[in-house]
mmCIF file of the N, C-alpha and C atoms, coordinates in Angstrom:
data_MODEL
# 
_entry.id   MODEL 
# 
loop_
_atom_site.group_PDB 
_atom_site.id 
_atom_site.type_symbol 
_atom_site.label_atom_id 
_atom_site.label_alt_id 
_atom_site.label_comp_id 
_atom_site.label_asym_id 
_atom_site.label_entity_id 
_atom_site.label_seq_id 
_atom_site.pdbx_PDB_ins_code 
_atom_site.Cartn_x 
_atom_site.Cartn_y 
_atom_site.Cartn_z 
_atom_site.occupancy 
_atom_site.B_iso_or_equiv 
_atom_site.pdbx_formal_charge 
_atom_site.auth_seq_id 
_atom_site.auth_comp_id 
_atom_site.auth_asym_id 
_atom_site.auth_atom_id 
_atom_site.pdbx_PDB_model_num 
ATOM 1   N N  . UNK A 1 1  ? -61.692 42.962 59.030 1.00 0.00 ? 1  UNK A N  1 
ATOM 2   C CA . UNK A 1 1  ? -62.544 42.215 58.714 1.00 0.00 ? 1  UNK A CA 1 
ATOM 3   C C  . UNK A 1 1  ? -63.372 43.274 58.148 1.00 0.00 ? 1  UNK A C  1 
ATOM 4   N N  . UNK A 1 2  ? -64.154 43.196 56.994 1.00 0.00 ? 2  UNK A N  1 
ATOM 5   C CA . UNK A 1 2  ? -65.100 44.022 56.510 1.00 0.00 ? 2  UNK A CA 1 
ATOM 6   C C  . UNK A 1 2  ? -66.052 44.080 57.136 1.00 0.00 ? 2  UNK A C  1 
ATOM 7   N N  . UNK A 1 3  ? -66.970 43.064 57.994 1.00 0.00 ? 3  UNK A N  1 
ATOM 8   C CA . UNK A 1 3  ? -67.950 42.625 58.599 1.00 0.00 ? 3  UNK A CA 1 
ATOM 9   C C  . UNK A 1 3  ? -67.661 43.704 59.800 1.00 0.00 ? 3  UNK A C  1 
ATOM 10  N N  . UNK A 1 4  ? -66.619 43.611 60.371 1.00 0.00 ? 4  UNK A N  1 
ATOM 11  C CA . UNK A 1 4  ? -66.533 44.307 61.596 1.00 0.00 ? 4  UNK A CA 1 
ATOM 12  C C  . UNK A 1 4  ? -66.176 45.735 61.536 1.00 0.00 ? 4  UNK A C  1 
ATOM 13  N N  . UNK A 1 5  ? -66.060 46.391 60.469 1.00 0.00 ? 5  UNK A N  1 
ATOM 14  C CA . UNK A 1 5  ? -66.179 48.017 60.095 1.00 0.00 ? 5  UNK A CA 1 
ATOM 15  C C  . UNK A 1 5  ? -67.661 48.125 60.330 1.00 0.00 ? 5  UNK A C  1 
ATOM 16  N N  . UNK A 1 6  ? -68.335 47.482 59.584 1.00 0.00 ? 6  UNK A N  1 
ATOM 17  C CA . UNK A 1 6  ? -69.736 47.373 59.021 1.00 0.00 ? 6  UNK A CA 1 
ATOM 18  C C  . UNK A 1 6  ? -70.407 47.693 60.077 1.00 0.00 ? 6  UNK A C  1 
ATOM 19  N N  . UNK A 1 7  ? -70.233 46.403 60.896 1.00 0.00 ? 7  UNK A N  1 
ATOM 20  C CA . UNK A 1 7  ? -70.710 46.815 62.274 1.00 0.00 ? 7  UNK A CA 1 
ATOM 21  C C  . UNK A 1 7  ? -70.484 47.828 63.759 1.00 0.00 ? 7  UNK A C  1 
ATOM 22  N N  . UNK A 1 8  ? -69.187 47.899 63.401 1.00 0.00 ? 8  UNK A N  1 
ATOM 23  C CA . UNK A 1 8  ? -68.919 49.263 64.231 1.00 0.00 ? 8  UNK A CA 1 
ATOM 24  C C  . UNK A 1 8  ? -69.527 50.380 63.856 1.00 0.00 ? 8  UNK A C  1 
ATOM 25  N N  . UNK A 1 9  ? -69.425 50.923 62.399 1.00 0.00 ? 9  UNK A N  1 
ATOM 26  C CA . UNK A 1 9  ? -70.280 51.905 61.846 1.00 0.00 ? 9  UNK A CA 1 
ATOM 27  C C  . UNK A 1 9  ? -72.057 51.906 62.183 1.00 0.00 ? 9  UNK A C  1 
ATOM 28  N N  . UNK A 1 10 ? -72.220 50.507 62.036 1.00 0.00 ? 10 UNK A N  1 
ATOM 29  C CA . UNK A 1 10 ? -73.898 50.725 62.262 1.00 0.00 ? 10 UNK A CA 1 
ATOM 30  C C  . UNK A 1 10 ? -74.199 50.790 63.959 1.00 0.00 ? 10 UNK A C  1 
ATOM 31  N N  . UNK A 1 11 ? -73.665 50.263 64.414 1.00 0.00 ? 11 UNK A N  1 
ATOM 32  C CA . UNK A 1 11 ? -73.497 50.288 66.032 1.00 0.00 ? 11 UNK A CA 1 
ATOM 33  C C  . UNK A 1 11 ? -73.728 51.887 66.624 1.00 0.00 ? 11 UNK A C  1 
ATOM 34  N N  . UNK A 1 12 ? -72.569 52.763 65.851 1.00 0.00 ? 12 UNK A N  1 
ATOM 35  C CA . UNK A 1 12 ? -72.439 54.013 66.581 1.00 0.00 ? 12 UNK A CA 1 
ATOM 36  C C  . UNK A 1 12 ? -73.745 54.729 66.231 1.00 0.00 ? 12 UNK A C  1 
ATOM 37  N N  . UNK A 1 13 ? -74.319 54.451 64.969 1.00 0.00 ? 13 UNK A N  1 
ATOM 38  C CA . UNK A 1 13 ? -75.715 54.997 64.840 1.00 0.00 ? 13 UNK A CA 1 
ATOM 39  C C  . UNK A 1 13 ? -76.900 54.297 65.282 1.00 0.00 ? 13 UNK A C  1 
ATOM 40  N N  . UNK A 1 14 ? -76.707 53.256 65.868 1.00 0.00 ? 14 UNK A N  1 
ATOM 41  C CA . UNK A 1 14 ? -78.212 52.490 66.279 1.00 0.00 ? 14 UNK A CA 1 
ATOM 42  C C  . UNK A 1 14 ? -78.890 53.186 67.174 1.00 0.00 ? 14 UNK A C  1 
ATOM 43  N N  . UNK A 1 15 ? -80.030 53.290 67.365 1.00 0.00 ? 15 UNK A N  1 
ATOM 44  C CA . UNK A 1 15 ? -81.032 53.697 68.306 1.00 0.00 ? 15 UNK A CA 1 
ATOM 45  C C  . UNK A 1 15 ? -80.587 52.935 69.670 1.00 0.00 ? 15 UNK A C  1 
ATOM 46  N N  . UNK A 1 16 ? -80.137 53.925 71.016 1.00 0.00 ? 16 UNK A N  1 
ATOM 47  C CA . UNK A 1 16 ? -80.099 52.989 72.109 1.00 0.00 ? 16 UNK A CA 1 
ATOM 48  C C  . UNK A 1 16 ? -81.101 52.221 72.650 1.00 0.00 ? 16 UNK A C  1 
ATOM 49  N N  . UNK A 1 17 ? -82.136 52.984 72.580 1.00 0.00 ? 17 UNK A N  1 
ATOM 50  C CA . UNK A 1 17 ? -83.734 52.742 73.224 1.00 0.00 ? 17 UNK A CA 1 
ATOM 51  C C  . UNK A 1 17 ? -84.019 51.530 72.959 1.00 0.00 ? 17 UNK A C  1 
ATOM 52  N N  . UNK A 1 18 ? -83.821 51.122 71.340 1.00 0.00 ? 18 UNK A N  1 
ATOM 53  C CA . UNK A 1 18 ? -84.256 49.602 70.852 1.00 0.00 ? 18 UNK A CA 1 
ATOM 54  C C  . UNK A 1 18 ? -83.562 48.497 71.873 1.00 0.00 ? 18 UNK A C  1 
ATOM 55  N N  . UNK A 1 19 ? -82.438 48.979 72.331 1.00 0.00 ? 19 UNK A N  1 
ATOM 56  C CA . UNK A 1 19 ? -81.573 47.921 72.815 1.00 0.00 ? 19 UNK A CA 1 
ATOM 57  C C  . UNK A 1 19 ? -81.921 47.518 74.208 1.00 0.00 ? 19 UNK A C  1 
ATOM 58  N N  . UNK A 1 20 ? -82.365 48.662 74.892 1.00 0.00 ? 20 UNK A N  1 
ATOM 59  C CA . UNK A 1 20 ? -82.572 48.814 76.525 1.00 0.00 ? 20 UNK A CA 1 
ATOM 60  C C  . UNK A 1 20 ? -83.889 48.384 76.591 1.00 0.00 ? 20 UNK A C  1 
ATOM 61  N N  . UNK A 1 21 ? -84.751 48.640 75.627 1.00 0.00 ? 21 UNK A N  1 
ATOM 62  C CA . UNK A 1 21 ? -86.566 48.398 75.462 1.00 0.00 ? 21 UNK A CA 1 
ATOM 63  C C  . UNK A 1 21 ? -86.099 46.474 75.551 1.00 0.00 ? 21 UNK A C  1 
ATOM 64  N N  . UNK A 1 22 ? -85.398 46.279 74.708 1.00 0.00 ? 22 UNK A N  1 
ATOM 65  C CA . UNK A 1 22 ? -85.492 44.449 74.341 1.00 0.00 ? 22 UNK A CA 1 
ATOM 66  C C  . UNK A 1 22 ? -84.932 43.953 75.784 1.00 0.00 ? 22 UNK A C  1 
ATOM 67  N N  . UNK A 1 23 ? -83.775 44.498 76.316 1.00 0.00 ? 23 UNK A N  1 
ATOM 68  C CA . UNK A 1 23 ? -83.349 44.028 77.275 1.00 0.00 ? 23 UNK A CA 1 
ATOM 69  C C  . UNK A 1 23 ? -83.793 43.650 78.649 1.00 0.00 ? 23 UNK A C  1 
ATOM 70  N N  . UNK A 1 24 ? -84.428 45.186 78.845 1.00 0.00 ? 24 UNK A N  1 
ATOM 71  C CA . UNK A 1 24 ? -85.485 45.048 79.795 1.00 0.00 ? 24 UNK A CA 1 
ATOM 72  C C  . UNK A 1 24 ? -86.746 44.335 79.912 1.00 0.00 ? 24 UNK A C  1 
ATOM 73  N N  . UNK A 1 25 ? -87.484 44.368 78.748 1.00 0.00 ? 25 UNK A N  1 
ATOM 74  C CA . UNK A 1 25 ? -88.233 43.265 78.598 1.00 0.00 ? 25 UNK A CA 1 
ATOM 75  C C  . UNK A 1 25 ? -88.504 41.683 78.904 1.00 0.00 ? 25 UNK A C  1 
ATOM 76  N N  . UNK A 1 26 ? -87.088 41.711 78.865 1.00 0.00 ? 26 UNK A N  1 
ATOM 77  C CA . UNK A 1 26 ? -86.382 39.835 78.616 1.00 0.00 ? 26 UNK A CA 1 
ATOM 78  C C  . UNK A 1 26 ? -86.039 39.636 79.914 1.00 0.00 ? 26 UNK A C  1 
ATOM 79  N N  . UNK A 1 27 ? -85.798 40.731 80.665 1.00 0.00 ? 27 UNK A N  1 
ATOM 80  C CA . UNK A 1 27 ? -85.585 40.514 82.512 1.00 0.00 ? 27 UNK A CA 1 
ATOM 81  C C  . UNK A 1 27 ? -86.754 40.168 82.980 1.00 0.00 ? 27 UNK A C  1 
ATOM 82  N N  . UNK A 1 28 ? -87.933 41.005 82.611 1.00 0.00 ? 28 UNK A N  1 
ATOM 83  C CA . UNK A 1 28 ? -88.942 41.319 83.316 1.00 0.00 ? 28 UNK A CA 1 
ATOM 84  C C  . UNK A 1 28 ? -89.721 40.181 82.943 1.00 0.00 ? 28 UNK A C  1 
ATOM 85  N N  . UNK A 1 29 ? -89.612 39.230 82.057 1.00 0.00 ? 29 UNK A N  1 
ATOM 86  C CA . UNK A 1 29 ? -90.257 38.045 81.605 1.00 0.00 ? 29 UNK A CA 1 
ATOM 87  C C  . UNK A 1 29 ? -89.792 36.755 82.112 1.00 0.00 ? 29 UNK A C  1 
ATOM 88  N N  . UNK A 1 30 ? -88.216 36.973 82.460 1.00 0.00 ? 30 UNK A N  1 
ATOM 89  C CA . UNK A 1 30 ? -87.795 35.615 83.171 1.00 0.00 ? 30 UNK A CA 1 
ATOM 90  C C  . UNK A 1 30 ? -88.027 35.374 84.393 1.00 0.00 ? 30 UNK A C  1 
ATOM 91  N N  . UNK A 1 31 ? -88.515 33.981 84.575 1.00 0.00 ? 31 UNK A N  1 
ATOM 92  C CA . UNK A 1 31 ? -88.778 33.683 86.245 1.00 0.00 ? 31 UNK A CA 1 
ATOM 93  C C  . UNK A 1 31 ? -87.193 33.601 86.728 1.00 0.00 ? 31 UNK A C  1 
ATOM 94  N N  . UNK A 1 32 ? -87.733 33.965 88.207 1.00 0.00 ? 32 UNK A N  1 
ATOM 95  C CA . UNK A 1 32 ? -86.275 34.040 88.933 1.00 0.00 ? 32 UNK A CA 1 
ATOM 96  C C  . UNK A 1 32 ? -85.255 32.989 88.876 1.00 0.00 ? 32 UNK A C  1 
ATOM 97  N N  . UNK A 1 33 ? -85.593 31.661 88.829 1.00 0.00 ? 33 UNK A N  1 
ATOM 98  C CA . UNK A 1 33 ? -84.745 31.037 88.722 1.00 0.00 ? 33 UNK A CA 1 
ATOM 99  C C  . UNK A 1 33 ? -84.097 30.455 87.568 1.00 0.00 ? 33 UNK A C  1 
ATOM 100 N N  . UNK A 1 34 ? -84.486 31.103 86.527 1.00 0.00 ? 34 UNK A N  1 
ATOM 101 C CA . UNK A 1 34 ? -84.179 31.375 85.016 1.00 0.00 ? 34 UNK A CA 1 
ATOM 102 C C  . UNK A 1 34 ? -83.037 32.221 85.077 1.00 0.00 ? 34 UNK A C  1 
ATOM 103 N N  . UNK A 1 35 ? -83.037 33.283 85.927 1.00 0.00 ? 35 UNK A N  1 
ATOM 104 C CA . UNK A 1 35 ? -82.287 34.754 85.731 1.00 0.00 ? 35 UNK A CA 1 
ATOM 105 C C  . UNK A 1 35 ? -80.969 34.695 85.289 1.00 0.00 ? 35 UNK A C  1 
ATOM 106 N N  . UNK A 1 36 ? -80.213 33.586 86.077 1.00 0.00 ? 36 UNK A N  1 
ATOM 107 C CA . UNK A 1 36 ? -78.737 33.507 85.685 1.00 0.00 ? 36 UNK A CA 1 
ATOM 108 C C  . UNK A 1 36 ? -78.492 33.150 84.602 1.00 0.00 ? 36 UNK A C  1 
ATOM 109 N N  . UNK A 1 37 ? -79.299 31.869 83.648 1.00 0.00 ? 37 UNK A N  1 
ATOM 110 C CA . UNK A 1 37 ? -79.410 31.634 82.449 1.00 0.00 ? 37 UNK A CA 1 
ATOM 111 C C  . UNK A 1 37 ? -79.621 33.097 81.664 1.00 0.00 ? 37 UNK A C  1 
ATOM 112 N N  . UNK A 1 38 ? -80.446 33.457 82.018 1.00 0.00 ? 38 UNK A N  1 
ATOM 113 C CA . UNK A 1 38 ? -80.626 34.720 81.172 1.00 0.00 ? 38 UNK A CA 1 
ATOM 114 C C  . UNK A 1 38 ? -80.017 35.576 80.910 1.00 0.00 ? 38 UNK A C  1 
ATOM 115 N N  . UNK A 1 39 ? -79.294 36.148 81.873 1.00 0.00 ? 39 UNK A N  1 
ATOM 116 C CA . UNK A 1 39 ? -78.278 37.134 81.926 1.00 0.00 ? 39 UNK A CA 1 
ATOM 117 C C  . UNK A 1 39 ? -76.803 36.403 81.105 1.00 0.00 ? 39 UNK A C  1 
ATOM 118 N N  . UNK A 1 40 ? -76.678 35.333 81.459 1.00 0.00 ? 40 UNK A N  1 
ATOM 119 C CA . UNK A 1 40 ? -75.711 35.141 80.425 1.00 0.00 ? 40 UNK A CA 1 
ATOM 120 C C  . UNK A 1 40 ? -75.422 34.674 78.916 1.00 0.00 ? 40 UNK A C  1 
ATOM 121 N N  . UNK A 1 41 ? -76.772 34.916 78.552 1.00 0.00 ? 41 UNK A N  1 
ATOM 122 C CA . UNK A 1 41 ? -77.359 34.778 77.620 1.00 0.00 ? 41 UNK A CA 1 
ATOM 123 C C  . UNK A 1 41 ? -77.347 36.559 76.360 1.00 0.00 ? 41 UNK A C  1 
ATOM 124 N N  . UNK A 1 42 ? -77.759 37.214 77.426 1.00 0.00 ? 42 UNK A N  1 
ATOM 125 C CA . UNK A 1 42 ? -78.103 38.645 77.125 1.00 0.00 ? 42 UNK A CA 1 
ATOM 126 C C  . UNK A 1 42 ? -77.086 39.219 75.893 1.00 0.00 ? 42 UNK A C  1 
ATOM 127 N N  . UNK A 1 43 ? -75.754 38.764 75.749 1.00 0.00 ? 43 UNK A N  1 
ATOM 128 C CA . UNK A 1 43 ? -75.058 39.690 75.135 1.00 0.00 ? 43 UNK A CA 1 
ATOM 129 C C  . UNK A 1 43 ? -75.348 39.275 73.416 1.00 0.00 ? 43 UNK A C  1 
ATOM 130 N N  . UNK A 1 44 ? -75.567 37.811 73.321 1.00 0.00 ? 44 UNK A N  1 
ATOM 131 C CA . UNK A 1 44 ? -75.998 36.918 71.984 1.00 0.00 ? 44 UNK A CA 1 
ATOM 132 C C  . UNK A 1 44 ? -77.779 38.026 71.862 1.00 0.00 ? 44 UNK A C  1 
ATOM 133 N N  . UNK A 1 45 ? -78.331 37.982 72.730 1.00 0.00 ? 45 UNK A N  1 
ATOM 134 C CA . UNK A 1 45 ? -79.827 38.163 72.610 1.00 0.00 ? 45 UNK A CA 1 
ATOM 135 C C  . UNK A 1 45 ? -79.515 40.226 71.808 1.00 0.00 ? 45 UNK A C  1 
ATOM 136 N N  . UNK A 1 46 ? -78.893 40.646 72.741 1.00 0.00 ? 46 UNK A N  1 
ATOM 137 C CA . UNK A 1 46 ? -78.944 42.077 72.286 1.00 0.00 ? 46 UNK A CA 1 
ATOM 138 C C  . UNK A 1 46 ? -78.161 42.245 70.727 1.00 0.00 ? 46 UNK A C  1 
ATOM 139 N N  . UNK A 1 47 ? -77.325 41.027 70.360 1.00 0.00 ? 47 UNK A N  1 
ATOM 140 C CA . UNK A 1 47 ? -76.413 41.183 69.033 1.00 0.00 ? 47 UNK A CA 1 
ATOM 141 C C  . UNK A 1 47 ? -77.753 40.943 68.309 1.00 0.00 ? 47 UNK A C  1 
ATOM 142 N N  . UNK A 1 48 ? -78.700 39.910 68.475 1.00 0.00 ? 48 UNK A N  1 
ATOM 143 C CA . UNK A 1 48 ? -79.597 39.350 67.271 1.00 0.00 ? 48 UNK A CA 1 
ATOM 144 C C  . UNK A 1 48 ? -80.616 40.822 67.205 1.00 0.00 ? 48 UNK A C  1 
ATOM 145 N N  . UNK A 1 49 ? -81.075 41.395 68.612 1.00 0.00 ? 49 UNK A N  1 
ATOM 146 C CA . UNK A 1 49 ? -81.722 42.612 68.053 1.00 0.00 ? 49 UNK A CA 1 
ATOM 147 C C  . UNK A 1 49 ? -81.386 43.493 67.630 1.00 0.00 ? 49 UNK A C  1 
ATOM 148 N N  . UNK A 1 50 ? -79.949 44.084 67.578 1.00 0.00 ? 50 UNK A N  1 
ATOM 149 C CA . UNK A 1 50 ? -79.295 44.865 66.818 1.00 0.00 ? 50 UNK A CA 1 
ATOM 150 C C  . UNK A 1 50 ? -79.343 45.062 65.069 1.00 0.00 ? 50 UNK A C  1 
ATOM 151 N N  . UNK A 1 51 ? -78.757 43.268 65.140 1.00 0.00 ? 51 UNK A N  1 
ATOM 152 C CA . UNK A 1 51 ? -78.615 43.055 63.718 1.00 0.00 ? 51 UNK A CA 1 
ATOM 153 C C  . UNK A 1 51 ? -80.228 43.099 63.339 1.00 0.00 ? 51 UNK A C  1 
ATOM 154 N N  . UNK A 1 52 ? -81.009 42.623 63.860 1.00 0.00 ? 52 UNK A N  1 
ATOM 155 C CA . UNK A 1 52 ? -82.307 42.788 63.063 1.00 0.00 ? 52 UNK A CA 1 
ATOM 156 C C  . UNK A 1 52 ? -82.983 44.025 62.974 1.00 0.00 ? 52 UNK A C  1 
ATOM 157 N N  . UNK A 1 53 ? -82.674 45.253 64.250 1.00 0.00 ? 53 UNK A N  1 
ATOM 158 C CA . UNK A 1 53 ? -83.012 46.617 63.741 1.00 0.00 ? 53 UNK A CA 1 
ATOM 159 C C  . UNK A 1 53 ? -82.552 47.007 62.193 1.00 0.00 ? 53 UNK A C  1 
ATOM 160 N N  . UNK A 1 54 ? -81.134 46.442 62.189 1.00 0.00 ? 54 UNK A N  1 
ATOM 161 C CA . UNK A 1 54 ? -80.239 46.918 61.586 1.00 0.00 ? 54 UNK A CA 1 
ATOM 162 C C  . UNK A 1 54 ? -80.428 46.441 59.877 1.00 0.00 ? 54 UNK A C  1 
ATOM 163 N N  . UNK A 1 55 ? -81.326 45.392 60.077 1.00 0.00 ? 55 UNK A N  1 
ATOM 164 C CA . UNK A 1 55 ? -81.418 44.889 58.566 1.00 0.00 ? 55 UNK A CA 1 
ATOM 165 C C  . UNK A 1 55 ? -80.301 44.384 58.175 1.00 0.00 ? 55 UNK A C  1 
ATOM 166 N N  . UNK A 1 56 ? -79.316 43.868 58.852 1.00 0.00 ? 56 UNK A N  1 
ATOM 167 C CA . UNK A 1 56 ? -77.661 43.138 58.834 1.00 0.00 ? 56 UNK A CA 1 
ATOM 168 C C  . UNK A 1 56 ? -78.589 42.004 57.733 1.00 0.00 ? 56 UNK A C  1 
ATOM 169 N N  . UNK A 1 57 ? -77.456 41.654 56.803 1.00 0.00 ? 57 UNK A N  1 
ATOM 170 C CA . UNK A 1 57 ? -77.405 40.552 55.997 1.00 0.00 ? 57 UNK A CA 1 
ATOM 171 C C  . UNK A 1 57 ? -77.042 39.065 56.910 1.00 0.00 ? 57 UNK A C  1 
ATOM 172 N N  . UNK A 1 58 ? -77.736 38.183 56.219 1.00 0.00 ? 58 UNK A N  1 
ATOM 173 C CA . UNK A 1 58 ? -77.779 36.883 57.195 1.00 0.00 ? 58 UNK A CA 1 
ATOM 174 C C  . UNK A 1 58 ? -76.047 36.645 57.184 1.00 0.00 ? 58 UNK A C  1 
ATOM 175 N N  . UNK A 1 59 ? -75.319 36.953 56.342 1.00 0.00 ? 59 UNK A N  1 
ATOM 176 C CA . UNK A 1 59 ? -73.862 36.083 56.477 1.00 0.00 ? 59 UNK A CA 1 
ATOM 177 C C  . UNK A 1 59 ? -73.209 37.062 57.588 1.00 0.00 ? 59 UNK A C  1 
ATOM 178 N N  . UNK A 1 60 ? -73.377 38.337 57.480 1.00 0.00 ? 60 UNK A N  1 
ATOM 179 C CA . UNK A 1 60 ? -73.188 39.467 58.414 1.00 0.00 ? 60 UNK A CA 1 
ATOM 180 C C  . UNK A 1 60 ? -73.627 38.930 60.006 1.00 0.00 ? 60 UNK A C  1 
ATOM 181 N N  . UNK A 1 61 ? -74.644 38.621 60.133 1.00 0.00 ? 61 UNK A N  1 
ATOM 182 C CA . UNK A 1 61 ? -75.453 38.499 61.219 1.00 0.00 ? 61 UNK A CA 1 
ATOM 183 C C  . UNK A 1 61 ? -75.287 37.022 61.797 1.00 0.00 ? 61 UNK A C  1 
ATOM 184 N N  . UNK A 1 62 ? -74.765 36.230 61.193 1.00 0.00 ? 62 UNK A N  1 
ATOM 185 C CA . UNK A 1 62 ? -74.350 34.758 61.825 1.00 0.00 ? 62 UNK A CA 1 
ATOM 186 C C  . UNK A 1 62 ? -73.011 34.730 62.067 1.00 0.00 ? 62 UNK A C  1 
ATOM 187 N N  . UNK A 1 63 ? -72.006 35.237 61.398 1.00 0.00 ? 63 UNK A N  1 
ATOM 188 C CA . UNK A 1 63 ? -70.504 35.940 62.010 1.00 0.00 ? 63 UNK A CA 1 
ATOM 189 C C  . UNK A 1 63 ? -70.613 36.308 63.345 1.00 0.00 ? 63 UNK A C  1 
ATOM 190 N N  . UNK A 1 64 ? -71.322 37.607 63.151 1.00 0.00 ? 64 UNK A N  1 
ATOM 191 C CA . UNK A 1 64 ? -71.257 38.269 64.503 1.00 0.00 ? 64 UNK A CA 1 
ATOM 192 C C  . UNK A 1 64 ? -71.972 37.553 65.595 1.00 0.00 ? 64 UNK A C  1 
ATOM 193 N N  . UNK A 1 65 ? -73.158 37.139 65.314 1.00 0.00 ? 65 UNK A N  1 
ATOM 194 C CA . UNK A 1 65 ? -73.688 36.265 66.359 1.00 0.00 ? 65 UNK A CA 1 
ATOM 195 C C  . UNK A 1 65 ? -72.902 34.982 66.930 1.00 0.00 ? 65 UNK A C  1 
ATOM 196 N N  . UNK A 1 66 ? -71.754 34.301 66.082 1.00 0.00 ? 66 UNK A N  1 
ATOM 197 C CA . UNK A 1 66 ? -70.882 33.411 66.468 1.00 0.00 ? 66 UNK A CA 1 
ATOM 198 C C  . UNK A 1 66 ? -69.950 34.051 67.340 1.00 0.00 ? 66 UNK A C  1 
ATOM 199 N N  . UNK A 1 67 ? -69.323 35.194 67.020 1.00 0.00 ? 67 UNK A N  1 
ATOM 200 C CA . UNK A 1 67 ? -68.436 35.721 67.809 1.00 0.00 ? 67 UNK A CA 1 
ATOM 201 C C  . UNK A 1 67 ? -68.665 36.176 69.140 1.00 0.00 ? 67 UNK A C  1 
ATOM 202 N N  . UNK A 1 68 ? -70.034 37.088 69.094 1.00 0.00 ? 68 UNK A N  1 
ATOM 203 C CA . UNK A 1 68 ? -70.247 37.118 70.550 1.00 0.00 ? 68 UNK A CA 1 
ATOM 204 C C  . UNK A 1 68 ? -70.702 35.584 71.451 1.00 0.00 ? 68 UNK A C  1 
ATOM 205 N N  . UNK A 1 69 ? -71.123 34.559 70.821 1.00 0.00 ? 69 UNK A N  1 
ATOM 206 C CA . UNK A 1 69 ? -71.497 33.261 71.505 1.00 0.00 ? 69 UNK A CA 1 
ATOM 207 C C  . UNK A 1 69 ? -70.187 33.181 72.295 1.00 0.00 ? 69 UNK A C  1 
ATOM 208 N N  . UNK A 1 70 ? -69.437 33.051 71.341 1.00 0.00 ? 70 UNK A N  1 
ATOM 209 C CA . UNK A 1 70 ? -67.923 32.369 71.920 1.00 0.00 ? 70 UNK A CA 1 
ATOM 210 C C  . UNK A 1 70 ? -67.422 33.713 73.067 1.00 0.00 ? 70 UNK A C  1 
ATOM 211 N N  . UNK A 1 71 ? -67.347 34.461 72.875 1.00 0.00 ? 71 UNK A N  1 
ATOM 212 C CA . UNK A 1 71 ? -67.259 35.447 73.858 1.00 0.00 ? 71 UNK A CA 1 
ATOM 213 C C  . UNK A 1 71 ? -68.033 35.649 75.026 1.00 0.00 ? 71 UNK A C  1 
ATOM 214 N N  . UNK A 1 72 ? -69.056 35.489 74.975 1.00 0.00 ? 72 UNK A N  1 
ATOM 215 C CA . UNK A 1 72 ? -70.210 34.970 76.273 1.00 0.00 ? 72 UNK A CA 1 
ATOM 216 C C  . UNK A 1 72 ? -69.616 33.609 76.736 1.00 0.00 ? 72 UNK A C  1 
ATOM 217 N N  . UNK A 1 73 ? -69.411 32.565 76.175 1.00 0.00 ? 73 UNK A N  1 
ATOM 218 C CA . UNK A 1 73 ? -69.223 31.498 76.626 1.00 0.00 ? 73 UNK A CA 1 
ATOM 219 C C  . UNK A 1 73 ? -67.903 31.565 77.569 1.00 0.00 ? 73 UNK A C  1 
ATOM 220 N N  . UNK A 1 74 ? -66.726 32.406 77.041 1.00 0.00 ? 74 UNK A N  1 
ATOM 221 C CA . UNK A 1 74 ? -65.722 32.674 77.647 1.00 0.00 ? 74 UNK A CA 1 
ATOM 222 C C  . UNK A 1 74 ? -65.932 33.444 78.563 1.00 0.00 ? 74 UNK A C  1 
ATOM 223 N N  . UNK A 1 75 ? -66.219 34.124 78.814 1.00 0.00 ? 75 UNK A N  1 
ATOM 224 C CA . UNK A 1 75 ? -66.539 35.162 79.974 1.00 0.00 ? 75 UNK A CA 1 
ATOM 225 C C  . UNK A 1 75 ? -67.443 34.396 80.962 1.00 0.00 ? 75 UNK A C  1 
ATOM 226 N N  . UNK A 1 76 ? -68.358 33.595 80.705 1.00 0.00 ? 76 UNK A N  1 
ATOM 227 C CA . UNK A 1 76 ? -69.291 32.701 81.790 1.00 0.00 ? 76 UNK A CA 1 
ATOM 228 C C  . UNK A 1 76 ? -68.360 31.883 82.113 1.00 0.00 ? 76 UNK A C  1 
ATOM 229 N N  . UNK A 1 77 ? -67.388 31.137 81.655 1.00 0.00 ? 77 UNK A N  1 
ATOM 230 C CA . UNK A 1 77 ? -66.578 30.061 81.819 1.00 0.00 ? 77 UNK A CA 1 
ATOM 231 C C  . UNK A 1 77 ? -65.530 30.912 82.942 1.00 0.00 ? 77 UNK A C  1 
ATOM 232 N N  . UNK A 1 78 ? -64.969 31.898 82.343 1.00 0.00 ? 78 UNK A N  1 
ATOM 233 C CA . UNK A 1 78 ? -63.890 32.692 83.318 1.00 0.00 ? 78 UNK A CA 1 
ATOM 234 C C  . UNK A 1 78 ? -64.533 33.258 85.108 1.00 0.00 ? 78 UNK A C  1 
ATOM 235 N N  . UNK A 1 79 ? -65.729 33.785 84.871 1.00 0.00 ? 79 UNK A N  1 
ATOM 236 C CA . UNK A 1 79 ? -66.166 34.046 85.692 1.00 0.00 ? 79 UNK A CA 1 
ATOM 237 C C  . UNK A 1 79 ? -67.030 33.016 86.770 1.00 0.00 ? 79 UNK A C  1 
ATOM 238 N N  . UNK A 1 80 ? -66.873 31.901 86.274 1.00 0.00 ? 80 UNK A N  1 
ATOM 239 C CA . UNK A 1 80 ? -67.832 30.618 87.429 1.00 0.00 ? 80 UNK A CA 1 
ATOM 240 C C  . UNK A 1 80 ? -66.341 29.560 87.333 1.00 0.00 ? 80 UNK A C  1 
ATOM 241 N N  . UNK A 1 81 ? -64.986 29.637 87.259 1.00 0.00 ? 81 UNK A N  1 
ATOM 242 C CA . UNK A 1 81 ? -64.109 28.992 87.618 1.00 0.00 ? 81 UNK A CA 1 
ATOM 243 C C  . UNK A 1 81 ? -63.057 29.827 88.322 1.00 0.00 ? 81 UNK A C  1 
# 
């Protein structure tokens, strides 16, 4: 897919500190009793942060977030069963 090529190309050139700062800020702001939910949602949040930082077009953003959401749900399901 063309969007996958664009995503991978931009990911290689994205500043890592943007991701790390956003991730740590989210963890620090999360109450202890919600930490498990927060960690399970982190991949979607990181993908959203990345697409915003890169000014990704809306169609690409939605496709990427849908794929990341499916992947996160699958991983969570496999880890808890």
